[in-house]
PALUMBA-702842 format. One record per residue (C-alpha): residue in one letter; x, y, z. Coordinates in steps of 0.2 Angstrom, whole numbers, plus 5000, padded with zeros to 4 digits. Example, Ala and Ser with C-alpha at 12.3 -4.5 7.8 and 13.67 -1.06 7.14 Angstrom:
% residues 2
<"A"; <5062; 4978; 5039>> <"S"; <5068; 4995; 5036>> 
***
This chain:
% residues 636
<"M"; <5124; 4944; 5252>> <"T"; <5141; 4939; 5258>> <"T"; <5144; 4928; 5270>> <"Q"; <5151; 4940; 5283>> <"E"; <5134; 4949; 5281>> <"Q"; <5123; 4936; 5282>> <"L"; <5132; 4930; 5298>> <"H"; <5131; 4948; 5304>> <"Q"; <5112; 4948; 5302>> <"W"; <5109; 4932; 5310>> <"H"; <5121; 4938; 5324>> <"E"; <5109; 4954; 5325>> <"L"; <5093; 4943; 5325>> <"A"; <5099; 4932; 5338>> <"Q"; <5103; 4945; 5349>> <"Q"; <5086; 4953; 5347>> <"L"; <5078; 4936; 5352>> <"R"; <5089; 4935; 5367>> <"V"; <5084; 4954; 5373>> <"D"; <5066; 4951; 5370>> <"S"; <5067; 4935; 5379>> <"I"; <5074; 4945; 5395>> <"R"; <5061; 4959; 5392>> <"A"; <5046; 4949; 5391>> <"T"; <5051; 4939; 5407>> <"T"; <5056; 4954; 5417>> <"I"; <5041; 4962; 5414>> <"A"; <5030; 4946; 5418>> <"G"; <5041; 4944; 5433>> <"S"; <5043; 4926; 5429>> <"G"; <5048; 4914; 5416>> <"H"; <5064; 4906; 5407>> <"P"; <5075; 4919; 5400>> <"T"; <5092; 4909; 5401>> <"S"; <5084; 4893; 5393>> <"S"; <5078; 4905; 5379>> <"M"; <5094; 4913; 5377>> <"S"; <5105; 4897; 5374>> <"A"; <5094; 4892; 5358>> <"A"; <5094; 4910; 5350>> <"D"; <5107; 4907; 5338>> <"L"; <5099; 4891; 5333>> <"I"; <5083; 4899; 5330>> <"A"; <5089; 4914; 5321>> <"V"; <5098; 4903; 5308>> <"L"; <5082; 4892; 5307>> <"I"; <5069; 4906; 5304>> <"S"; <5081; 4917; 5293>> <"K"; <5085; 4903; 5280>> <"Y"; <5079; 4886; 5281>> <"L"; <5060; 4886; 5289>> <"C"; <5048; 4887; 5275>> <"Y"; <5031; 4894; 5283>> <"D"; <5017; 4905; 5278>> <"F"; <5011; 4913; 5294>> <"D"; <4997; 4921; 5286>> <"N"; <4991; 4903; 5283>> <"P"; <4997; 4892; 5296>> <"H"; <4986; 4877; 5291>> <"Y"; <4994; 4877; 5273>> <"P"; <4998; 4859; 5270>> <"N"; <5015; 4862; 5263>> <"N"; <5021; 4872; 5279>> <"D"; <5037; 4865; 5288>> <"R"; <5031; 4862; 5307>> <"F"; <5041; 4868; 5321>> <"I"; <5038; 4861; 5339>> <"L"; <5046; 4868; 5354>> <"S"; <5047; 4853; 5365>> <"K"; <5057; 4863; 5378>> <"G"; <5041; 4872; 5379>> <"H"; <5048; 4882; 5395>> <"A"; <5058; 4892; 5383>> <"A"; <5042; 4900; 5376>> <"P"; <5048; 4918; 5378>> <"L"; <5060; 4913; 5363>> <"L"; <5046; 4906; 5353>> <"Y"; <5036; 4923; 5355>> <"A"; <5051; 4933; 5351>> <"M"; <5052; 4923; 5334>> <"Y"; <5036; 4927; 5331>> <"K"; <5039; 4946; 5335>> <"A"; <5053; 4944; 5322>> <"A"; <5043; 4936; 5309>> <"G"; <5031; 4950; 5311>> <"V"; <5016; 4942; 5318>> <"I"; <5015; 4948; 5334>> <"T"; <5019; 4965; 5340>> <"D"; <5030; 4972; 5353>> <"E"; <5016; 4977; 5364>> <"E"; <5009; 4958; 5363>> <"L"; <5027; 4950; 5367>> <"L"; <5026; 4960; 5384>> <"S"; <5010; 4954; 5387>> <"L"; <5019; 4936; 5392>> <"R"; <5010; 4927; 5407>> <"K"; <4997; 4939; 5410>> <"L"; <4979; 4934; 5412>> <"G"; <4971; 4934; 5396>> <"S"; <4985; 4935; 5384>> <"R"; <4988; 4923; 5371>> <"L"; <5006; 4921; 5376>> <"E"; <5005; 4908; 5391>> <"G"; <5019; 4902; 5401>> <"H"; <5021; 4887; 5388>> <"P"; <5014; 4888; 5371>> <"T"; <4996; 4882; 5367>> <"P"; <4987; 4881; 5351>> <"V"; <4979; 4898; 5357>> <"L"; <4991; 4904; 5345>> <"P"; <4988; 4900; 5327>> <"W"; <5006; 4895; 5324>> <"V"; <5007; 4883; 5338>> <"D"; <5000; 4866; 5332>> <"V"; <5002; 4857; 5350>> <"A"; <5005; 4860; 5367>> <"T"; <5021; 4858; 5376>> <"G"; <5029; 4861; 5393>> <"S"; <5028; 4843; 5399>> <"L"; <5044; 4840; 5394>> <"G"; <5047; 4823; 5383>> <"Q"; <5033; 4827; 5371>> <"G"; <5039; 4837; 5357>> <"L"; <5048; 4823; 5348>> <"P"; <5036; 4810; 5350>> <"I"; <5022; 4821; 5343>> <"G"; <5035; 4827; 5329>> <"V"; <5034; 4809; 5325>> <"G"; <5017; 4808; 5320>> <"V"; <5017; 4824; 5310>> <"A"; <5032; 4817; 5301>> <"L"; <5022; 4801; 5298>> <"A"; <5008; 4810; 5290>> <"G"; <5021; 4820; 5279>> <"K"; <5030; 4806; 5273>> <"Y"; <5017; 4792; 5270>> <"L"; <5000; 4801; 5270>> <"D"; <5001; 4818; 5263>> <"Q"; <5018; 4814; 5253>> <"L"; <5023; 4833; 5254>> <"P"; <5040; 4838; 5256>> <"Y"; <5038; 4848; 5271>> <"H"; <5050; 4846; 5286>> <"V"; <5046; 4844; 5304>> <"W"; <5059; 4853; 5316>> <"V"; <5059; 4850; 5336>> <"L"; <5068; 4859; 5347>> <"L"; <5072; 4849; 5363>> <"G"; <5081; 4853; 5379>> <"D"; <5095; 4841; 5385>> <"S"; <5086; 4838; 5401>> <"E"; <5072; 4830; 5393>> <"T"; <5081; 4818; 5385>> <"A"; <5080; 4808; 5401>> <"E"; <5063; 4804; 5398>> <"G"; <5060; 4787; 5391>> <"S"; <5047; 4794; 5377>> <"V"; <5060; 4804; 5369>> <"W"; <5069; 4787; 5365>> <"E"; <5053; 4778; 5360>> <"A"; <5053; 4793; 5347>> <"F"; <5071; 4790; 5342>> <"D"; <5066; 4771; 5340>> <"H"; <5051; 4774; 5329>> <"A"; <5057; 4788; 5319>> <"G"; <5072; 4777; 5314>> <"H"; <5061; 4762; 5311>> <"Y"; <5050; 4773; 5300>> <"T"; <5064; 4781; 5291>> <"L"; <5058; 4799; 5294>> <"D"; <5071; 4809; 5284>> <"N"; <5058; 4823; 5285>> <"L"; <5061; 4824; 5303>> <"I"; <5075; 4836; 5311>> <"A"; <5077; 4836; 5329>> <"I"; <5090; 4849; 5338>> <"I"; <5095; 4846; 5356>> <"D"; <5099; 4863; 5365>> <"V"; <5114; 4854; 5375>> <"N"; <5117; 4869; 5388>> <"R"; <5121; 4858; 5403>> <"L"; <5111; 4865; 5415>> <"G"; <5095; 4859; 5420>> <"Q"; <5083; 4865; 5435>> <"R"; <5094; 4861; 5449>> <"G"; <5111; 4858; 5442>> <"Q"; <5120; 4850; 5429>> <"T"; <5111; 4838; 5417>> <"E"; <5113; 4819; 5416>> <"L"; <5126; 4820; 5401>> <"G"; <5131; 4838; 5403>> <"W"; <5141; 4844; 5387>> <"N"; <5145; 4825; 5383>> <"T"; <5138; 4828; 5365>> <"Q"; <5146; 4812; 5360>> <"A"; <5136; 4802; 5371>> <"Y"; <5120; 4809; 5363>> <"A"; <5126; 4806; 5345>> <"T"; <5130; 4787; 5350>> <"R"; <5114; 4785; 5357>> <"A"; <5105; 4793; 5342>> <"R"; <5115; 4783; 5329>> <"A"; <5111; 4766; 5338>> <"F"; <5092; 4770; 5333>> <"G"; <5096; 4774; 5315>> <"W"; <5099; 4792; 5315>> <"Q"; <5111; 4804; 5307>> <"A"; <5118; 4813; 5321>> <"I"; <5129; 4829; 5320>> <"E"; <5138; 4838; 5334>> <"I"; <5141; 4857; 5334>> <"D"; <5144; 4871; 5344>> <"G"; <5127; 4878; 5344>> <"N"; <5131; 4896; 5347>> <"N"; <5142; 4896; 5331>> <"L"; <5132; 4902; 5318>> <"M"; <5142; 4895; 5304>> <"E"; <5142; 4879; 5311>> <"I"; <5123; 4880; 5313>> <"D"; <5121; 4885; 5294>> <"Q"; <5131; 4869; 5289>> <"A"; <5122; 4857; 5300>> <"F"; <5104; 4862; 5295>> <"S"; <5110; 4861; 5277>> <"A"; <5117; 4844; 5279>> <"A"; <5101; 4839; 5288>> <"L"; <5091; 4844; 5272>> <"S"; <5103; 4833; 5261>> <"I"; <5099; 4816; 5270>> <"N"; <5084; 4807; 5262>> <"D"; <5085; 4790; 5271>> <"R"; <5085; 4793; 5289>> <"P"; <5080; 4806; 5302>> <"T"; <5093; 4820; 5308>> <"V"; <5097; 4825; 5326>> <"I"; <5109; 4840; 5328>> <"I"; <5116; 4840; 5345>> <"A"; <5120; 4859; 5350>> <"R"; <5132; 4862; 5363>> <"T"; <5127; 4879; 5370>> <"K"; <5127; 4891; 5385>> <"K"; <5113; 4894; 5396>> <"G"; <5110; 4913; 5397>> <"K"; <5123; 4915; 5382>> <"G"; <5128; 4933; 5380>> <"V"; <5127; 4940; 5396>> <"V"; <5141; 4937; 5407>> <"A"; <5132; 4938; 5424>> <"L"; <5120; 4924; 5417>> <"E"; <5131; 4913; 5406>> <"D"; <5133; 4895; 5410>> <"L"; <5129; 4898; 5429>> <"G"; <5117; 4888; 5439>> <"G"; <5103; 4896; 5450>> <"W"; <5096; 4906; 5436>> <"H"; <5083; 4893; 5429>> <"G"; <5066; 4898; 5428>> <"K"; <5071; 4914; 5436>> <"A"; <5067; 4932; 5428>> <"L"; <5078; 4946; 5430>> <"K"; <5076; 4961; 5441>> <"P"; <5073; 4979; 5431>> <"E"; <5092; 4984; 5436>> <"Q"; <5099; 4968; 5429>> <"E"; <5089; 4968; 5414>> <"K"; <5095; 4985; 5410>> <"K"; <5113; 4979; 5411>> <"A"; <5109; 4963; 5402>> <"I"; <5102; 4971; 5387>> <"A"; <5116; 4985; 5386>> <"E"; <5129; 4970; 5385>> <"L"; <5118; 4961; 5371>> <"G"; <5119; 4978; 5362>> <"G"; <5102; 4986; 5366>> <"E"; <5085; 4983; 5360>> <"R"; <5081; 4979; 5341>> <"H"; <5066; 4978; 5331>> <"I"; <5071; 4968; 5316>> <"I"; <5056; 4960; 5304>> <"I"; <5063; 4946; 5294>> <"Q"; <5053; 4938; 5279>> <"V"; <5051; 4920; 5282>> <"D"; <5053; 4911; 5267>> <"K"; <5036; 4902; 5261>> <"P"; <5035; 4884; 5255>> <"E"; <5035; 4877; 5237>> <"Q"; <5018; 4875; 5229>> <"A"; <5015; 4857; 5229>> <"K"; <5000; 4845; 5230>> <"P"; <4996; 4833; 5244>> <"A"; <4994; 4815; 5238>> <"T"; <4978; 4812; 5230>> <"I"; <4965; 4806; 5244>> <"A"; <4950; 4795; 5239>> <"N"; <4932; 4803; 5242>> <"S"; <4922; 4799; 5256>> <"Q"; <4910; 4784; 5253>> <"P"; <4893; 4779; 5262>> <"L"; <4897; 4771; 5278>> <"Q"; <4891; 4752; 5278>> <"L"; <4894; 4748; 5297>> <"P"; <4894; 4728; 5301>> <"I"; <4877; 4722; 5307>> <"Y"; <4874; 4709; 5320>> <"E"; <4860; 4698; 5324>> <"K"; <4851; 4699; 5341>> <"G"; <4855; 4684; 5352>> <"A"; <4872; 4682; 5344>> <"K"; <4887; 4683; 5356>> <"V"; <4900; 4695; 5351>> <"A"; <4914; 4703; 5360>> <"T"; <4914; 4722; 5358>> <"R"; <4931; 4722; 5354>> <"R"; <4928; 4711; 5339>> <"A"; <4914; 4725; 5334>> <"Y"; <4927; 4739; 5335>> <"G"; <4937; 4731; 5324>> <"D"; <4925; 4727; 5312>> <"A"; <4917; 4744; 5313>> <"L"; <4934; 4753; 5311>> <"K"; <4937; 4743; 5295>> <"A"; <4921; 4749; 5288>> <"L"; <4924; 4767; 5293>> <"G"; <4941; 4766; 5284>> <"A"; <4932; 4761; 5269>> <"A"; <4921; 4776; 5269>> <"R"; <4933; 4788; 5277>> <"P"; <4951; 4791; 5269>> <"D"; <4956; 4802; 5282>> <"V"; <4953; 4789; 5296>> <"I"; <4970; 4782; 5302>> <"A"; <4974; 4767; 5314>> <"L"; <4988; 4764; 5326>> <"D"; <4989; 4750; 5338>> <"A"; <5003; 4745; 5351>> <"E"; <5006; 4727; 5346>> <"V"; <4989; 4720; 5352>> <"S"; <4981; 4722; 5335>> <"N"; <4976; 4704; 5336>> <"S"; <4966; 4707; 5352>> <"T"; <4960; 4724; 5348>> <"Y"; <4955; 4718; 5329>> <"T"; <4963; 4734; 5322>> <"E"; <4972; 4720; 5313>> <"D"; <4957; 4720; 5300>> <"F"; <4959; 4738; 5297>> <"A"; <4979; 4735; 5295>> <"E"; <4975; 4722; 5282>> <"A"; <4963; 4733; 5272>> <"F"; <4972; 4749; 5272>> <"P"; <4991; 4745; 5276>> <"E"; <4995; 4762; 5270>> <"R"; <4985; 4770; 5284>> <"Y"; <4990; 4759; 5298>> <"F"; <5005; 4763; 5309>> <"E"; <5011; 4750; 5321>> <"M"; <5018; 4757; 5338>> <"Y"; <5023; 4742; 5346>> <"I"; <5024; 4741; 5365>> <"A"; <5025; 4760; 5366>> <"E"; <5011; 4768; 5372>> <"Q"; <5018; 4786; 5375>> <"Q"; <5022; 4786; 5356>> <"L"; <5005; 4777; 5352>> <"V"; <4996; 4793; 5358>> <"A"; <5010; 4806; 5354>> <"A"; <5008; 4799; 5336>> <"A"; <4989; 4801; 5336>> <"V"; <4991; 4818; 5342>> <"G"; <5004; 4823; 5328>> <"L"; <4994; 4814; 5314>> <"Q"; <4978; 4825; 5319>> <"V"; <4989; 4841; 5317>> <"R"; <4987; 4836; 5298>> <"Q"; <4969; 4835; 5300>> <"Y"; <4968; 4815; 5300>> <"K"; <4956; 4805; 5312>> <"P"; <4968; 4794; 5321>> <"F"; <4960; 4779; 5332>> <"A"; <4973; 4772; 5343>> <"S"; <4971; 4756; 5352>> <"T"; <4978; 4744; 5365>> <"F"; <4974; 4735; 5382>> <"A"; <4965; 4749; 5393>> <"A"; <4977; 4746; 5407>> <"F"; <4993; 4750; 5397>> <"L"; <4986; 4768; 5391>> <"S"; <4990; 4773; 5409>> <"R"; <5008; 4774; 5404>> <"A"; <5002; 4787; 5392>> <"Y"; <4992; 4797; 5403>> <"D"; <5003; 4813; 5403>> <"F"; <5002; 4813; 5384>> <"V"; <4983; 4812; 5385>> <"R"; <4981; 4826; 5398>> <"M"; <4993; 4837; 5386>> <"A"; <4983; 4832; 5370>> <"A"; <4967; 4841; 5379>> <"I"; <4978; 4856; 5382>> <"S"; <4983; 4855; 5363>> <"R"; <4965; 4855; 5359>> <"A"; <4969; 4839; 5349>> <"N"; <4956; 4828; 5341>> <"I"; <4960; 4810; 5346>> <"K"; <4951; 4792; 5348>> <"L"; <4958; 4781; 5360>> <"V"; <4951; 4763; 5362>> <"G"; <4955; 4752; 5378>> <"S"; <4951; 4733; 5377>> <"H"; <4952; 4720; 5391>> <"A"; <4944; 4732; 5404>> <"G"; <4939; 4725; 5422>> <"V"; <4939; 4710; 5432>> <"S"; <4928; 4701; 5417>> <"I"; <4945; 4698; 5407>> <"G"; <4947; 4683; 5418>> <"Q"; <4962; 4673; 5422>> <"D"; <4976; 4685; 5415>> <"G"; <4974; 4693; 5433>> <"P"; <4976; 4711; 5441>> <"S"; <4990; 4718; 5430>> <"Q"; <4981; 4717; 5415>> <"M"; <4963; 4723; 5421>> <"A"; <4960; 4742; 5417>> <"L"; <4950; 4747; 5434>> <"E"; <4955; 4765; 5434>> <"D"; <4952; 4770; 5416>> <"L"; <4935; 4777; 5418>> <"A"; <4941; 4789; 5430>> <"A"; <4955; 4794; 5422>> <"F"; <4947; 4797; 5406>> <"Q"; <4933; 4807; 5414>> <"A"; <4946; 4818; 5422>> <"V"; <4952; 4824; 5405>> <"W"; <4946; 4841; 5401>> <"S"; <4932; 4842; 5388>> <"S"; <4934; 4823; 5386>> <"T"; <4921; 4809; 5380>> <"V"; <4920; 4792; 5388>> <"L"; <4910; 4778; 5379>> <"Y"; <4907; 4761; 5385>> <"P"; <4896; 4751; 5374>> <"S"; <4888; 4734; 5380>> <"D"; <4884; 4725; 5363>> <"A"; <4891; 4724; 5346>> <"N"; <4877; 4735; 5336>> <"Q"; <4879; 4748; 5349>> <"T"; <4898; 4748; 5347>> <"A"; <4898; 4751; 5329>> <"K"; <4886; 4766; 5329>> <"L"; <4897; 4774; 5343>> <"V"; <4914; 4771; 5333>> <"A"; <4905; 4779; 5318>> <"Q"; <4901; 4795; 5329>> <"M"; <4919; 4795; 5336>> <"S"; <4927; 4799; 5320>> <"D"; <4921; 4817; 5320>> <"R"; <4920; 4820; 5338>> <"N"; <4930; 4834; 5345>> <"G"; <4943; 4832; 5360>> <"V"; <4950; 4816; 5368>> <"V"; <4938; 4802; 5365>> <"Y"; <4940; 4786; 5374>> <"L"; <4929; 4770; 5370>> <"R"; <4931; 4756; 5383>> <"T"; <4928; 4737; 5375>> <"T"; <4927; 4721; 5383>> <"R"; <4936; 4705; 5380>> <"E"; <4922; 4694; 5384>> <"S"; <4908; 4688; 5371>> <"T"; <4892; 4696; 5375>> <"P"; <4874; 4695; 5369>> <"V"; <4868; 4707; 5355>> <"I"; <4852; 4714; 5363>> <"Y"; <4850; 4729; 5351>> <"G"; <4845; 4729; 5334>> <"A"; <4855; 4736; 5320>> <"D"; <4842; 4750; 5316>> <"E"; <4844; 4758; 5333>> <"E"; <4853; 4773; 5338>> <"F"; <4864; 4778; 5350>> <"P"; <4869; 4797; 5353>> <"I"; <4882; 4803; 5362>> <"G"; <4877; 4810; 5378>> <"G"; <4862; 4797; 5379>> <"S"; <4857; 4782; 5386>> <"K"; <4845; 4766; 5383>> <"V"; <4831; 4761; 5395>> <"V"; <4833; 4744; 5392>> <"H"; <4818; 4739; 5404>> <"S"; <4805; 4748; 5412>> <"S"; <4787; 4749; 5418>> <"Q"; <4776; 4759; 5428>> <"Q"; <4778; 4748; 5443>> <"D"; <4796; 4750; 5444>> <"Q"; <4803; 4750; 5462>> <"A"; <4821; 4753; 5459>> <"T"; <4833; 4758; 5444>> <"V"; <4848; 4749; 5439>> <"I"; <4861; 4758; 5429>> <"A"; <4875; 4749; 5421>> <"A"; <4886; 4750; 5407>> <"G"; <4897; 4737; 5396>> <"I"; <4899; 4719; 5404>> <"T"; <4888; 4723; 5419>> <"L"; <4873; 4728; 5409>> <"H"; <4871; 4710; 5405>> <"E"; <4873; 4705; 5424>> <"A"; <4859; 4718; 5427>> <"L"; <4847; 4711; 5414>> <"K"; <4849; 4694; 5422>> <"A"; <4846; 4702; 5440>> <"C"; <4830; 4710; 5432>> <"D"; <4823; 4693; 5426>> <"R"; <4825; 4685; 5444>> <"L"; <4818; 4700; 5453>> <"K"; <4802; 4698; 5442>> <"N"; <4799; 4682; 5447>> <"E"; <4799; 4688; 5465>> <"D"; <4787; 4703; 5460>> <"I"; <4800; 4716; 5461>> <"T"; <4800; 4726; 5445>> <"V"; <4816; 4737; 5442>> <"R"; <4821; 4749; 5428>> <"V"; <4837; 4745; 5419>> <"I"; <4847; 4760; 5410>> <"D"; <4862; 4757; 5399>> <"A"; <4873; 4772; 5403>> <"Y"; <4884; 4768; 5386>> <"S"; <4887; 4787; 5387>> <"V"; <4899; 4789; 5403>> <"K"; <4904; 4807; 5398>> <"P"; <4893; 4816; 5394>> <"I"; <4879; 4806; 5404>> <"D"; <4862; 4806; 5401>> <"V"; <4856; 4817; 5416>> <"Q"; <4838; 4819; 5411>> <"T"; <4834; 4801; 5410>> <"L"; <4843; 4798; 5426>> <"H"; <4833; 4811; 5434>> <"Q"; <4817; 4804; 5428>> <"A"; <4822; 4786; 5433>> <"A"; <4825; 4793; 5451>> <"R"; <4808; 4802; 5452>> <"D"; <4799; 4785; 5445>> <"T"; <4808; 4774; 5457>> <"N"; <4807; 4783; 5474>> <"G"; <4826; 4787; 5472>> <"N"; <4831; 4770; 5472>> <"L"; <4846; 4769; 5462>> <"V"; <4859; 4753; 5460>> <"V"; <4874; 4758; 5450>> <"V"; <4886; 4742; 5445>> <"E"; <4901; 4744; 5435>> <"D"; <4917; 4733; 5433>> <"H"; <4929; 4747; 5439>> <"W"; <4936; 4753; 5455>> <"S"; <4923; 4762; 5465>> <"E"; <4931; 4780; 5464>> <"G"; <4930; 4790; 5448>> <"G"; <4919; 4778; 5437>> <"L"; <4901; 4776; 5432>> <"G"; <4895; 4778; 5449>> <"A"; <4904; 4794; 5452>> <"A"; <4897; 4800; 5434>> <"V"; <4881; 4797; 5441>> <"L"; <4883; 4805; 5456>> <"D"; <4888; 4820; 5446>> <"A"; <4873; 4821; 5437>> <"F"; <4863; 4824; 5454>> <"A"; <4875; 4836; 5460>> <"G"; <4867; 4852; 5453>> <"T"; <4883; 4858; 5445>> <"S"; <4882; 4874; 5433>> <"N"; <4882; 4861; 5419>> <"T"; <4869; 4851; 5427>> <"P"; <4850; 4855; 5429>> <"I"; <4845; 4854; 5448>> <"Y"; <4836; 4837; 5452>> <"N"; <4818; 4839; 5458>> <"G"; <4812; 4822; 5466>> <"P"; <4812; 4810; 5480>> <"Q"; <4828; 4809; 5491>> <"L"; <4841; 4798; 5482>> <"R"; <4846; 4781; 5490>> <"L"; <4859; 4775; 5479>> <"I"; <4871; 4761; 5480>> <"K"; <4887; 4759; 5471>> <"L"; <4892; 4741; 5467>> <"A"; <4911; 4741; 5461>> <"V"; <4927; 4732; 5463>> <"H"; <4934; 4735; 5479>> <"D"; <4946; 4722; 5483>> <"M"; <4963; 4716; 5474>> <"P"; <4956; 4704; 5461>> <"G"; <4966; 4688; 5456>> <"S"; <4965; 4676; 5443>> <"G"; <4949; 4666; 5440>> <"T"; <4935; 4664; 5426>> <"P"; <4926; 4680; 5421>> <"E"; <4910; 4673; 5430>> <"E"; <4920; 4670; 5446>> <"L"; <4928; 4686; 5447>> <"L"; <4913; 4696; 5444>> <"H"; <4905; 4686; 5457>> <"A"; <4920; 4688; 5470>> <"A"; <4919; 4708; 5467>> <"K"; <4899; 4707; 5470>> <"I"; <4896; 4715; 5454>> <"D"; <4887; 4701; 5445>> <"A"; <4868; 4697; 5445>> <"D"; <4868; 4690; 5463>> <"A"; <4875; 4706; 5470>> <"I"; <4862; 4718; 5460>> <"V"; <4848; 4706; 5467>> <"E"; <4853; 4708; 5484>> <"A"; <4856; 4728; 5482>> <"V"; <4839; 4730; 5475>> <"K"; <4830; 4720; 5488>> <"S"; <4840; 4730; 5502>> <"Q"; <4832; 4746; 5494>> <"V"; <4814; 4740; 5491>> <"R"; <4811; 4731; 5507>> <"K"; <4817; 4744; 5519>> <"P"; <4802; 4755; 5518>> <"I"; <4790; 4740; 5521>> <"E"; <4800; 4735; 5535>> <"A"; <4799; 4752; 5542>> <"S"; <4780; 4753; 5540>> <"A"; <4779; 4735; 5549>> <"K"; <4789; 4741; 5563>> <"L"; <4780; 4757; 5565>> <"Y"; <4763; 4748; 5564>> <"A"; <4769; 4736; 5578>> <"E"; <4775; 4749; 5589>> <"R"; <4757; 4758; 5588>> 
***
C-alpha cells in the first residue's frame, strides 16, 4: 500500500468515527460528539497501525492497553469498537439507553474497557499502574496508550502521574493529549499553547512531541517515534479542533456535551462524506510469555501471644510480609509512611513487588487500580486521614469493579499528640458509602493477621483500619474471623445491656465490662470487627437477649461510622432480616467535639468514648427501668 493509499484509508476511517459519534449521540439526544470528533484522526491511526490487541481475548497478557481518560468522548470509543468489528451498528445506536452496555462514560461492562473513566484526571494515573505491571512485573512488551483531554490536565492527579511515570522510567507508557482548546464553558487554561504542555512534561523526564493532531502523517510519525524510545515515557501533544470536519461545529464554543438535532445531523454527515461501515483488522500482539511467577506457597501467618501488646498496624506489616511470601501476585504500595504502616518489611523482603508512591495519595490508589487490571493483588497503605485525598479514585474504583485493598493507619483520636489533622474520623463513613465495599476494623494482632489473609481474594474495594497504639492481644492464633462475622467477647445469661465496639474502643469496652461486673451489672461485649458487611444475626440476638439495650462506642465521628452500621442492621432493608425483639434503646458514643493534642488516654476520655463513658452509658440504660418501677410503686 502506498503512503497516499494509507493516508486515504485513515482519513476514511476517521470520518467514519466522526459520523458514528454524531449518529449515536443524536439518537441518544445527549452526549459529546464534538469532543469525540477532535480526536478521531488520532484513533484512526492508532487502531489501524499501532495498537496491538486481540479483541477476541481482551485479557490476553500481551495486549496493549488503551485507556480513554477523557471518558466523555465515549462515542468515539464505541465507534472504534464498531470499526474493529466487535459491536454492531445497532448496538452503537443504543448509546445511553437503559440496559445498553454503551453507557454515557465507559465502564468495564464492556470486556475491552479495563477501568471506568469519566471523572477527569484518572486515566493517566491508572495507566501508570498498568505500565508498572508491564515493565516490572509482567516484563512484557505491551504498551499502555492513554488519551487525555486538555481540560483535565488542570487536575493535580495528572501531574502526580507525570512525576511517577518519569521516576519509574515507564517507556511503555504513551500519553496523547487532545488539545482541542475548548472546555465545557470556554477556552482551557492553556488553549493551544502546546509548547507549555511540552515544557511541563519534559520537566518530569518525558519525551514530548508536539503535532497537528488532525494531520494524519504527523500522527503516524509521532506514534512511531514514541515506540522507538526505551528510556522514558512519551507524551504526544496533539493540537486539534473540536468538532473537526463540520463547519457549523468546528472550533466553536457552546457545543460541549450537546447532541445535534436531526436536521443538523443530516447536514453534518453529508459534509463528512456520508455514512461508512468500514471494518478494520486490528493487529494482534506478538507471542511472548510473561515473567515467570513463583508458585503459591502455604501461608504462615505471624502468631502473637495472648496478653502481649501489639499495634494492629504492626500486625498488618507482619501479615503482609507473610502473605507476600505465600502469594507471588501480592503487591504492596505505600505513600512514604512505610515505617509507620510497616509495609517497609514487605519492601525489604520483596523489593521487586513494592512500589513507593511518595506523598501522592491519588497516584497511590490509581496505581493499585492499574495493577489489578493485570490480575495482581495490590495492598496500598497510608495514614487513614490522607486517603480522603484519593476518595474520588476510590469511588471510581468501585465503578471499575476493581479489586483493591486499602489500609489506613493512625485512625481516630487515639493517635494522641499529633492532633486532628492526622486523625481519620471520617474514614469508616467514607468507605462504607462505596458500592460493594468491605470495611474491616480489627482490635488485636492475631485478628488483624487473619483479616489480611482474607483481603487478598476479596472482590471490590476492601478497607482495613489499623490502630497506632499497641493494644493487648486478646485472641488466640487459632481463632477465625470470617468477614461478615463478629466476636462475642463476653456474655452471660444475665446480660442487661450489649456494648458493641471495634478496634481501640473494644479494649475500653472490656475495661468497662470488668468495672460494671463489680457493681453487679453484666454486659455482653461484641467485637464488630467487620463493619461492612456487619453481623446482623449476632446483633439482633444480642438486642433480644439484653432487652434492646445497646451501646455502640467508636473512635470516629458520630455520623456514618460503626453506630450507623449497627442502626442499619435493624433498619429492615431488602438485604437485612426484619428485627423481631424488644424496642431498641441505643446509645451511640462517638467523637462529637473537635479534638486537640494530648495523650491517647486523655483524648479518649475527652471524647467520652473510654471505659468511663461506657460505664455511665450502660448504667443510664439498666437503671431507667428500675427507677420507673420505683416511681410507679410510690405513686400507688
